[in-house]
C-alpha positions as CSV (number, residue, x, y, z in Angstrom):
1,M,-41.4,-14.8,25.4
2,S,-42.8,-17.4,22.6
3,L,-44.5,-20.8,24.0
4,R,-42.9,-23.6,22.2
5,I,-45.0,-26.5,21.2
6,V,-44.4,-29.7,19.7
7,V,-47.8,-31.5,18.1
8,A,-48.0,-35.0,18.3
9,D,-50.5,-36.5,15.8
10,D,-50.0,-39.0,12.5
11,H,-52.6,-37.4,10.1
12,T,-51.2,-35.0,8.1
13,I,-54.2,-33.1,7.7
14,V,-53.7,-32.4,11.6
15,Q,-50.6,-31.7,11.3
16,E,-50.9,-29.0,8.4
17,G,-54.0,-27.7,10.2
18,L,-52.3,-27.0,13.5
19,R,-49.1,-25.7,11.7
20,A,-51.2,-23.0,9.3
21,L,-53.0,-21.8,13.0
22,L,-49.9,-21.5,15.1
23,S,-48.3,-19.4,12.3
24,T,-51.0,-17.1,12.9
25,V,-50.1,-16.4,16.4
26,D,-46.8,-14.3,16.7
27,D,-46.2,-15.7,20.3
28,Y,-46.5,-19.3,19.7
29,E,-43.6,-21.7,18.0
30,L,-44.0,-24.7,16.7
31,V,-40.9,-26.9,17.2
32,E,-41.4,-30.2,15.9
33,V,-43.6,-32.7,15.1
34,T,-44.0,-36.1,15.3
35,R,-46.0,-39.2,14.1
36,T,-46.0,-41.6,17.3
37,G,-45.8,-42.1,20.7
38,E,-42.6,-42.8,20.9
39,E,-41.4,-39.8,19.1
40,A,-43.4,-37.8,21.1
41,V,-42.2,-38.7,23.8
42,R,-38.3,-38.2,22.6
43,A,-39.3,-34.7,21.4
44,A,-40.8,-33.7,24.6
45,V,-37.5,-35.1,26.5
46,R,-35.2,-33.4,23.9
47,Q,-36.9,-30.0,22.6
48,H,-38.5,-29.6,26.5
49,P,-41.3,-27.3,25.2
50,D,-44.0,-25.2,26.5
51,V,-46.5,-27.7,25.3
52,V,-47.4,-30.8,23.5
53,I,-50.4,-31.1,21.5
54,M,-51.4,-34.7,21.5
55,D,-53.3,-37.4,19.6
56,I,-54.9,-40.6,21.7
57,Q,-54.6,-42.8,18.8
58,M,-51.3,-42.8,17.0
59,P,-49.0,-45.5,16.3
60,G,-46.8,-47.1,18.7
61,I,-47.4,-46.9,22.1
62,G,-50.4,-44.2,21.2
63,G,-51.1,-41.0,23.1
64,I,-52.2,-42.2,26.5
65,E,-49.0,-43.9,27.4
66,A,-46.8,-41.4,25.9
67,T,-48.7,-38.5,28.2
68,R,-48.0,-41.1,31.1
69,Q,-44.1,-41.0,29.9
70,I,-43.8,-37.3,29.4
71,T,-45.3,-36.5,32.5
72,K,-42.9,-38.5,34.5
73,A,-39.8,-37.8,32.2
74,A,-40.5,-33.8,31.8
75,P,-43.2,-33.1,34.3
76,D,-43.0,-29.3,33.6
77,V,-44.5,-30.2,30.0
78,A,-48.2,-29.4,29.5
79,I,-49.8,-32.1,27.8
80,L,-53.3,-31.1,25.4
81,M,-55.3,-33.9,24.1
82,L,-56.3,-32.8,20.6
83,T,-58.7,-36.1,19.8
84,M,-62.2,-37.2,18.0
85,F,-62.3,-39.7,20.9
86,D,-65.0,-38.3,23.3
87,D,-65.8,-41.5,25.3
88,D,-65.6,-41.5,29.3
89,E,-62.9,-44.3,29.2
90,S,-60.5,-42.0,26.6
91,V,-61.4,-38.4,28.4
92,F,-60.6,-39.8,31.8
93,A,-57.8,-42.1,30.8
94,A,-56.0,-38.8,29.5
95,M,-56.8,-37.2,32.4
96,R,-55.3,-39.8,34.7
97,A,-52.0,-40.0,32.6
98,G,-51.6,-36.2,33.3
99,A,-52.8,-34.5,30.3
100,L,-54.0,-30.8,31.8
101,G,-56.6,-30.1,28.4
102,Y,-58.9,-32.6,26.6
103,V,-60.5,-30.7,23.0
104,L,-62.0,-32.5,20.2
105,K,-60.7,-32.2,16.6
106,G,-62.9,-29.6,14.7
107,A,-62.5,-27.3,17.9
108,S,-62.5,-24.0,16.8
109,P,-59.5,-22.2,16.2
110,D,-60.1,-19.5,19.2
111,T,-61.0,-22.6,21.2
112,M,-57.6,-24.1,20.1
113,I,-55.6,-21.0,21.1
114,R,-57.2,-20.4,24.4
115,A,-56.4,-23.9,25.8
116,I,-52.5,-24.4,24.5
117,A,-52.5,-21.1,26.1
118,A,-54.3,-22.0,29.5
119,V,-52.3,-26.0,29.7
120,A,-49.1,-23.6,29.1
121,D,-50.0,-21.4,32.0
122,G,-51.0,-24.8,34.2
123,E,-54.9,-24.5,33.8
124,A,-57.0,-27.5,33.4
125,I,-59.1,-27.1,30.3
126,F,-61.9,-29.0,28.1
127,S,-64.0,-28.0,24.8
128,A,-67.7,-27.7,26.2
129,G,-68.6,-31.4,25.4
130,V,-66.0,-32.7,27.2
131,A,-66.7,-30.7,30.5
132,R,-70.1,-31.5,30.4
133,R,-69.5,-35.4,30.5
134,A,-66.5,-34.5,32.9
135,L,-68.6,-33.1,35.2
136,T,-71.9,-35.4,35.0
137,Y,-69.3,-38.3,36.0
138,L,-67.5,-36.8,38.7
139,T,-71.4,-35.8,39.9
140,T,-73.3,-38.6,39.5
141,P,-73.5,-40.9,42.4
142,R,-71.8,-44.1,42.3
143,S,-73.2,-47.0,44.1
144,A,-69.9,-49.4,45.6
145,E,-69.0,-52.2,43.8
146,P,-70.4,-55.5,45.7
147,P,-68.0,-57.7,47.3
148,F,-66.6,-60.7,44.7
149,P,-67.7,-59.4,41.8
150,E,-66.7,-62.3,40.4
151,L,-69.9,-64.1,41.9
152,T,-73.2,-64.2,39.9
153,P,-76.3,-62.4,42.3
154,R,-77.5,-65.7,42.9
155,E,-73.8,-67.0,43.9
156,R,-73.6,-64.0,46.2
157,D,-77.0,-64.4,47.9
158,V,-75.8,-68.2,48.6
159,L,-72.6,-67.0,50.5
160,E,-74.2,-64.6,52.1
161,L,-76.1,-67.5,53.6
162,I,-73.5,-69.8,54.7
163,A,-72.1,-66.5,56.1
164,S,-74.7,-66.4,58.8
165,G,-74.4,-70.0,59.6
166,M,-77.4,-71.7,57.2
167,S,-76.9,-75.3,55.9
168,N,-77.3,-76.2,52.2
169,T,-81.2,-77.6,53.0
170,A,-81.8,-74.7,55.0
171,I,-80.6,-72.4,51.7
172,A,-82.6,-74.6,49.2
173,A,-85.4,-74.3,51.5
174,R,-85.1,-70.2,51.6
175,F,-84.7,-69.9,47.6
176,G,-87.0,-73.0,46.5
177,L,-84.1,-74.8,45.3
178,A,-83.0,-78.3,45.2
179,T,-80.1,-79.2,47.6
180,S,-78.0,-80.8,44.7
181,T,-78.0,-77.2,43.3
182,V,-77.4,-75.4,46.1
183,S,-74.5,-77.4,46.1
184,N,-73.4,-76.8,42.7
185,H,-73.5,-73.0,43.7
186,I,-71.4,-73.6,46.5
187,S,-68.6,-75.0,44.6
188,S,-68.5,-72.9,42.1
189,I,-68.1,-69.8,45.3
190,F,-65.1,-72.2,46.4
191,A,-63.9,-72.5,42.8
192,K,-64.2,-68.4,42.1
193,L,-62.7,-67.6,45.6
194,Q,-60.1,-70.0,45.7
195,V,-61.1,-72.0,49.0
196,A,-61.3,-75.4,49.9
197,T,-63.7,-75.1,53.0
198,R,-66.9,-73.5,54.2
199,A,-65.4,-72.6,57.0
200,E,-62.7,-70.8,54.9
201,A,-65.7,-68.9,52.7
202,I,-67.6,-68.4,55.7
203,V,-64.0,-66.2,56.5
204,R,-63.5,-64.6,53.7
205,A,-67.7,-63.6,53.2
206,R,-67.6,-62.0,56.7
207,D,-64.2,-60.3,56.3
208,A,-65.8,-58.7,53.1
209,G,-68.8,-57.6,55.2
210,L,-71.4,-60.3,54.4
């Protein structure tokens, strides 16, 4: 039984290259070629192929959103991203949207054929460069984001001292600042945290672990 494939890419040269490649494999059948994200979604729902080979940057909703919509509307359709973008944001956005594979344009014909077969079987597959990036991303320790990222480091320090019960004068002495400067920091903190009083700020700070 042949694998039924939809290609979603707005570049004619890529379409023709994939058309030629797929024609060399006896059990691969190209059932439709689309040029926009919306067309890709419609083709996936209408044709219900085994695999959609999806570009990221296309007219319309684009490949990431198209992948997300196909995953919801036709969850049995496997998505293989074929793109020139290998930045972390694109790779992991595609994964979160539901893509099973991610291969860079310029991959060898053998790599493409293996990737199509793999995602059709429900396997996750990435080209070597993308796989290294994914492994690095997943194994690199990440420090927890500090509370209240909207505050500057100095404002966060001031808030922590407010939460510990220190007065403006004591905070000014701690940092070697004028009391008026501390007051300005506190006004900024109140505005960013959307609180009106010192007591409210202390509650927010202590709830966040300060």
